[in-house]
N, CA, C and O atoms as a MOPAC input file, in Angstrom:
PM7 MOZYME 1SCF
protein

 N    -17.33300 1    33.20900 1    24.86600 1
 C    -17.78800 1    32.32900 1    24.10600 1
 C    -17.33300 1    30.67300 1    24.45700 1
 O    -16.29500 1    30.36100 1    25.04100 1
 N    -18.46100 1    29.63800 1    23.90700 1
 C    -18.12700 1    28.55700 1    24.52900 1
 C    -17.64400 1    27.47000 1    23.97000 1
 O    -18.23800 1    27.17200 1    22.93400 1
 N    -16.70800 1    26.70400 1    24.29900 1
 C    -15.72000 1    25.76200 1    23.83700 1
 C    -16.74600 1    24.62500 1    23.50000 1
 O    -17.32500 1    23.95900 1    24.35800 1
 N    -16.91100 1    24.47700 1    22.05900 1
 C    -17.59700 1    23.29600 1    21.68500 1
 C    -17.63200 1    21.89300 1    21.36000 1
 O    -18.48400 1    21.13800 1    20.89200 1
 N    -16.09700 1    21.74600 1    21.86900 1
 C    -15.50600 1    20.96400 1    21.16500 1
 C    -14.76200 1    19.90100 1    22.33800 1
 O    -13.71900 1    19.24800 1    22.29700 1
 N    -15.97400 1    20.09000 1    23.53400 1
 C    -15.25700 1    19.08700 1    24.57100 1
 C    -16.17900 1    17.50500 1    24.50600 1
 O    -16.69200 1    16.98200 1    23.51600 1
 N    -16.16100 1    17.16000 1    25.51100 1
 C    -16.67300 1    16.03700 1    25.53800 1
 C    -17.84400 1    15.55400 1    24.87700 1
 O    -18.81200 1    16.29800 1    25.03600 1
 N    -18.06900 1    14.46100 1    24.13400 1
 C    -18.82900 1    14.10200 1    23.70400 1
 C    -19.41600 1    15.09700 1    22.31000 1
 O    -20.59100 1    15.17100 1    21.95000 1
 N    -18.30600 1    15.75800 1    21.72200 1
 C    -18.85200 1    16.41300 1    20.54900 1
 C    -18.19300 1    15.71700 1    19.12000 1
 O    -18.13400 1    16.30600 1    18.04000 1
 N    -17.75100 1    14.43000 1    19.36100 1
 C    -17.19900 1    13.96200 1    17.80800 1
 C    -18.50600 1    12.63100 1    17.94400 1
 O    -18.87600 1    12.26700 1    19.06100 1
 N    -18.97500 1    12.14300 1    16.92100 1
 C    -19.87500 1    10.99500 1    16.86100 1
 C    -19.24300 1     9.86500 1    17.34900 1
 O    -18.02800 1     9.74400 1    17.19100 1
 N    -19.87400 1     9.04500 1    17.90100 1
 C    -19.21400 1     7.77500 1    18.44200 1
 C    -19.03800 1     6.45300 1    17.39400 1
 O    -19.09000 1     5.25000 1    17.64900 1
 N    -18.83600 1     7.07300 1    16.26900 1
 C    -18.28900 1     6.18000 1    15.10400 1
 C    -17.19100 1     6.63300 1    14.12800 1
 O    -16.78800 1     7.79600 1    14.14900 1
 N    -16.81600 1     5.92600 1    13.46800 1
 C    -15.36800 1     6.38700 1    12.78700 1
 C    -15.69800 1     6.36000 1    11.01600 1
 O    -16.58100 1     5.63300 1    10.56100 1
 N    -14.90800 1     7.19800 1    10.20100 1
 C    -15.43400 1     7.46100 1     8.76500 1
 C    -14.50500 1     6.79800 1     8.44600 1
 O    -14.49300 1     6.77800 1     7.21600 1
 N    -13.64600 1     6.19100 1     8.87000 1
 C    -12.60300 1     4.79300 1     8.56100 1
 C    -13.40200 1     3.51200 1     8.24200 1
 O    -14.14900 1     3.22200 1     9.17600 1
 N    -13.46700 1     2.62700 1     7.15800 1
 C    -13.62500 1     1.30800 1     7.53000 1
 C    -13.04600 1     0.42900 1     8.20400 1
 O    -11.82300 1     0.33600 1     8.10600 1
 N    -13.56700 1    -0.19600 1     8.81900 1
 C    -12.82300 1    -1.48800 1     9.86300 1
 C    -11.97300 1    -2.31800 1     9.19800 1
 O    -12.25200 1    -2.30000 1     7.99900 1
 N    -10.81200 1    -3.23300 1     9.51600 1
 C    -10.03800 1    -4.25600 1     9.04100 1
 C    -10.72200 1    -5.03700 1     8.09300 1
 O    -10.28400 1    -5.22500 1     6.95800 1
 N    -12.29100 1    -5.72300 1     8.71900 1
 C    -12.59000 1    -6.59300 1     8.27700 1
 C    -13.31300 1    -6.02700 1     6.46200 1
 O    -13.23000 1    -6.57500 1     5.36300 1
 N    -13.85700 1    -4.95900 1     6.83000 1
 C    -14.58500 1    -4.36800 1     5.34400 1
 C    -12.89500 1    -4.29400 1     4.48900 1
 O    -12.74600 1    -4.98300 1     3.48000 1
 N    -11.72300 1    -3.41700 1     5.00400 1
 C    -10.73900 1    -3.14800 1     3.70000 1
 C    -10.80000 1    -4.82000 1     3.42100 1
 O    -11.25200 1    -5.17200 1     2.33200 1
 N    -10.41900 1    -5.70900 1     4.24600 1
 C    -10.08700 1    -6.97300 1     3.85300 1
 C    -11.24800 1    -7.67500 1     2.62600 1
 O    -11.05300 1    -8.36500 1     1.62500 1
 N    -12.10700 1    -7.29500 1     3.06300 1
 C    -13.47700 1    -8.22200 1     1.68800 1
 C    -13.17200 1    -7.23100 1     0.80100 1
 O    -12.83600 1    -7.75200 1    -0.26200 1
 N    -13.13000 1    -5.82700 1     0.74300 1
 C    -13.07900 1    -4.99300 1    -0.20900 1
 C    -11.63700 1    -5.47700 1    -1.21300 1
 O    -11.69300 1    -5.42200 1    -2.44100 1
 N    -10.63000 1    -5.85300 1    -0.61300 1
 C     -9.12800 1    -6.40100 1    -1.37100 1
 C     -9.61400 1    -7.78200 1    -1.68700 1
 O     -9.02600 1    -8.11900 1    -2.71500 1
 N    -10.33500 1    -8.64900 1    -1.32400 1
 C    -10.77300 1   -10.05600 1    -1.42600 1
 C     -9.47000 1   -10.92800 1    -0.73500 1
 O     -8.74300 1   -11.80700 1    -1.20000 1
 N     -9.52000 1   -10.36700 1     0.38500 1
 C     -8.70000 1   -11.11500 1     1.41600 1
 C     -9.68700 1   -11.84900 1     2.44300 1
 O    -10.72500 1   -11.28300 1     2.78700 1
 N     -9.38100 1   -12.98800 1     2.87500 1
 C     -9.95100 1   -13.74500 1     3.86900 1
 C     -9.61400 1   -13.17800 1     5.08200 1
 O     -8.60700 1   -13.62900 1     5.62800 1
 N    -10.49000 1   -11.91000 1     5.86200 1
 C    -10.15700 1   -11.67800 1     6.91100 1
 C     -9.82700 1   -12.25900 1     8.15400 1
 O     -9.18200 1   -11.63100 1     8.99400 1
 N    -10.35300 1   -13.79400 1     8.38900 1
 C    -10.12800 1   -14.63300 1     9.24000 1
 C     -8.64600 1   -15.34800 1     9.23700 1
 O     -7.80000 1   -15.44500 1    10.12500 1
 N     -8.67700 1   -15.80200 1     7.89800 1
 C     -7.24800 1   -16.19500 1     7.83800 1
 C     -5.92400 1   -15.03900 1     7.94000 1
 O     -4.87600 1   -15.17300 1     8.57100 1
 N     -6.34500 1   -13.93800 1     7.13700 1
 C     -5.60400 1   -12.90200 1     7.38700 1
 C     -4.85800 1   -12.45900 1     8.73600 1
 O     -3.67200 1   -12.17500 1     8.90200 1
 N     -5.81600 1   -12.48600 1     9.55700 1
 C     -5.49300 1   -12.24200 1    11.14000 1
 C     -4.42700 1   -13.67900 1    11.60900 1
 O     -3.28700 1   -13.58300 1    12.06500 1
 N     -5.26500 1   -15.09400 1    11.31300 1
 C     -4.44800 1   -15.79200 1    11.97800 1
 C     -2.85900 1   -15.68400 1    11.11100 1
 O     -1.80300 1   -15.99900 1    11.66100 1
 N     -2.93600 1   -15.25600 1     9.89100 1
 C     -1.33500 1   -15.37700 1     9.11600 1
 C     -0.63100 1   -13.94200 1     9.91900 1
 O      0.59500 1   -13.93600 1    10.02100 1
 N     -1.17300 1   -13.12300 1    10.30100 1
 C     -0.65000 1   -12.13400 1    10.90300 1
 C      0.15100 1   -12.44200 1    12.45600 1
 O      1.27200 1   -12.13200 1    12.86100 1
 N     -1.09100 1   -13.26200 1    13.14700 1
 C     -0.69500 1   -14.00500 1    14.39900 1
 C      0.73500 1   -15.00500 1    13.99400 1
 O      1.78200 1   -14.97400 1    14.64000 1
 N      0.58500 1   -15.52000 1    13.27000 1
 C      1.42300 1   -16.75700 1    13.14400 1
 C      2.73300 1   -16.35300 1    12.54700 1
 O      3.67200 1   -17.13500 1    12.39600 1
 N      2.74800 1   -14.71900 1    12.11900 1
 C      4.06400 1   -13.71200 1    11.49700 1
 C      4.51400 1   -14.61200 1    10.20300 1
 O      5.63600 1   -15.03000 1     9.91500 1
 N      3.47800 1   -14.74500 1     9.63600 1
 C      3.46600 1   -14.70900 1     7.81500 1
 C      4.15200 1   -13.73100 1     7.33600 1
 O      4.22600 1   -12.68800 1     7.98600 1
 N      4.76000 1   -13.85600 1     6.17200 1
 C      5.67300 1   -12.81000 1     5.28700 1
 C      4.63100 1   -12.29600 1     4.74300 1
 O      3.45400 1   -12.64700 1     4.82000 1
 N      5.32400 1   -11.08400 1     3.95000 1
 C      3.89600 1   -10.11000 1     3.10700 1
 C      4.62100 1   -10.96400 1     1.87400 1
 O      4.04200 1   -10.35000 1     0.97800 1
 N      5.09200 1   -11.50400 1     1.46500 1
 C      5.38700 1   -12.30700 1    -0.00800 1
 C      4.41000 1   -13.60800 1     0.04500 1
 O      3.60700 1   -13.89100 1    -0.84500 1
 N      4.55100 1   -14.12000 1     0.86800 1
 C      4.06200 1   -15.58400 1     1.23200 1
 C      2.33700 1   -14.87100 1     1.20300 1
 O      1.51700 1   -15.27600 1     0.38000 1
 N      1.93300 1   -13.55600 1     2.44400 1
 C      0.38600 1   -13.71400 1     2.16900 1
 C     -0.21800 1   -13.33000 1     1.01700 1
 O     -1.31700 1   -13.75700 1     0.66300 1
 N      0.61400 1   -12.33300 1     0.24700 1
 C      0.68300 1   -11.55700 1    -1.04500 1
 C      0.20100 1   -12.61100 1    -2.16700 1
 O     -0.76200 1   -12.41900 1    -2.91000 1
 N      1.05500 1   -13.79900 1    -2.17100 1
 C      0.50100 1   -15.20800 1    -2.94000 1
 C     -0.66900 1   -15.79100 1    -2.76700 1
 O     -1.56300 1   -15.86900 1    -3.60900 1
 N     -0.68200 1   -16.30600 1    -1.41800 1
 C     -1.87200 1   -16.72600 1    -0.60700 1
 C     -3.26200 1   -15.88100 1    -0.87900 1
 O     -4.38300 1   -16.38100 1    -0.78700 1
 N     -3.02800 1   -14.71400 1    -1.17700 1
 C     -4.61200 1   -13.88900 1    -1.38300 1
 C     -4.71300 1   -13.51000 1    -2.51100 1
 O     -5.74200 1   -12.91400 1    -2.83100 1
 N     -3.50800 1   -13.77400 1    -3.62200 1
 C     -3.72800 1   -12.95700 1    -4.55700 1
 C     -3.84800 1   -11.76400 1    -5.12000 1
 O     -4.43700 1   -11.41200 1    -6.14100 1
 N     -3.09900 1   -11.06800 1    -4.18400 1
 C     -2.91500 1    -9.11300 1    -3.97500 1
 C     -1.41600 1    -9.07200 1    -4.11600 1
 O     -0.64600 1   -10.02600 1    -4.00600 1
 N     -1.12100 1    -7.78800 1    -4.38300 1
 C     -0.02000 1    -7.37000 1    -4.46500 1
 C      0.57400 1    -7.36500 1    -2.94200 1
 O     -0.27400 1    -7.29200 1    -2.05200 1
 N      1.96800 1    -7.43500 1    -2.54800 1
 C      2.68200 1    -6.99000 1    -1.56300 1
 C      2.69300 1    -5.67800 1    -0.86100 1
 O      3.38100 1    -5.40000 1     0.12100 1
 N      2.02800 1    -5.06800 1    -1.34900 1
 C      1.79500 1    -3.41200 1    -1.06400 1
 C      0.01100 1    -3.35000 1    -0.63700 1
 O     -0.32200 1    -2.43200 1     0.11300 1
 N     -0.74300 1    -4.02600 1    -0.97600 1
 C     -2.10600 1    -4.36500 1     0.01800 1
 C     -2.08400 1    -5.17100 1     0.91700 1
 O     -2.90900 1    -5.12300 1     1.82900 1
 N     -1.06500 1    -6.15000 1     0.84500 1
 C     -1.24800 1    -6.69400 1     2.20200 1
 C     -0.17800 1    -5.84300 1     3.44700 1
 O     -0.36800 1    -5.94900 1     4.65900 1
 N      0.78700 1    -5.13100 1     2.90300 1
 C      1.59200 1    -4.24000 1     3.48900 1
 C      0.67700 1    -3.15300 1     4.23900 1
 O      0.80600 1    -2.79000 1     5.40800 1
 N     -0.13600 1    -2.78000 1     3.44200 1
 C     -1.29500 1    -1.65400 1     3.98900 1
 C     -2.20400 1    -2.07600 1     5.04200 1
 O     -2.33200 1    -1.49600 1     6.12000 1
 N     -2.91600 1    -3.26700 1     4.61600 1
 C     -3.92000 1    -4.00800 1     5.47900 1
 C     -2.83400 1    -4.19000 1     6.86600 1
 O     -3.16600 1    -3.56000 1     7.87000 1
 N     -1.66300 1    -4.96100 1     6.93300 1
 C     -0.91800 1    -4.85900 1     8.01500 1
 C     -0.75700 1    -3.89300 1     8.87900 1
 O     -0.86900 1    -4.10600 1    10.08600 1
 N     -0.36700 1    -2.26400 1     8.20200 1
 C     -0.33800 1    -1.25900 1     8.67200 1
 C     -1.08400 1    -0.79800 1     9.30600 1
 O     -0.75400 1    -0.19600 1    10.32800 1
 N     -2.52000 1    -0.94100 1     8.86400 1
 C     -3.77600 1    -0.43800 1     9.32500 1
 C     -3.97900 1    -1.02500 1    10.45400 1
 O     -4.20600 1    -0.38400 1    11.48100 1
 N     -3.91000 1    -2.63400 1    10.39800 1
 C     -4.05300 1    -3.36900 1    11.87700 1
 C     -2.82200 1    -2.86300 1    13.01800 1
 O     -3.14600 1    -2.59300 1    14.17400 1
 N     -2.09900 1    -2.81700 1    12.78200 1
 C     -0.70200 1    -2.17700 1    13.70100 1
 C     -1.23400 1    -0.96900 1    14.59300 1
 O     -1.41600 1    -0.78900 1    15.79700 1
 N     -1.41500 1    -0.13300 1    13.27700 1
 C     -2.24800 1     1.14700 1    13.98100 1
 C     -3.57700 1     1.39300 1    14.63600 1
 O     -3.84500 1     2.09900 1    15.60800 1
 N     -4.21800 1     0.77000 1    14.00500 1
 C     -5.84600 1     0.75400 1    14.32700 1
 C     -6.37800 1    -0.28100 1    15.20700 1
 O     -7.35600 1    -0.22000 1    15.95200 1
 N     -5.38700 1    -1.45800 1    14.94600 1
 C     -6.39100 1    -2.77300 1    15.38500 1
 C     -7.72900 1    -3.44800 1    14.82600 1
 O     -8.22400 1    -3.03800 1    13.77700 1
 N     -8.11300 1    -4.15200 1    15.31700 1
 C     -9.37700 1    -4.83500 1    14.10200 1
 C    -10.51800 1    -3.93800 1    13.77800 1
 O    -11.26400 1    -4.30300 1    12.86900 1
 N    -10.76300 1    -2.81200 1    14.39200 1
 C    -11.72200 1    -1.69800 1    14.31500 1
 C    -11.09500 1    -0.74800 1    14.49600 1
 O    -10.15800 1    -0.88000 1    15.28300 1
 N    -11.30700 1     0.56800 1    13.88700 1
 C    -10.87000 1     1.83700 1    13.77500 1
 C    -12.09700 1     2.70200 1    14.63300 1
 O    -11.99200 1     3.92900 1    14.63200 1
 N    -13.38000 1     2.00700 1    15.44200 1
 C    -14.10800 1     2.96100 1    15.95500 1
 C    -13.56200 1     3.66200 1    17.08200 1
 O    -12.90600 1     3.13000 1    17.97800 1
 N    -13.89700 1     5.02300 1    16.99100 1
 C    -13.71600 1     5.66900 1    17.70300 1
 C    -14.32000 1     6.88500 1    18.45300 1
 O    -13.77600 1     7.87800 1    17.96900 1
 N    -15.00000 1     7.17300 1    19.19800 1
 C    -15.81800 1     8.53400 1    19.51500 1
 C    -15.03100 1     9.36500 1    20.67000 1
 O    -14.03600 1     9.26900 1    21.38800 1
 N    -16.11300 1    10.24100 1    20.39000 1
 C    -15.83100 1    11.79100 1    21.21300 1
 C    -16.37100 1    11.68000 1    22.79800 1
 O    -16.18000 1    12.53700 1    23.66000 1
 N    -16.94200 1    10.67700 1    22.93600 1
 C    -17.91800 1    10.58400 1    24.34900 1
 C    -17.10700 1    10.38800 1    25.65000 1
 O    -17.68800 1    10.30600 1    26.73200 1

């Protein structure tokens, strides 16, 4: 039996949206959000600035920390 899970067996794209798409869906300006992360802005301040919950900002920030700007990973 051959192993079909070898190199190149996974598509070179992700099923998970990139951070820019997630920010757009939440109504958060992506460039400004990245700048705020770079400057160490607090969750509460960012939530007020973008008019979203602190949970939304926290989830976006966690996604950035875990996956970076884009979560595209392939199996090639």
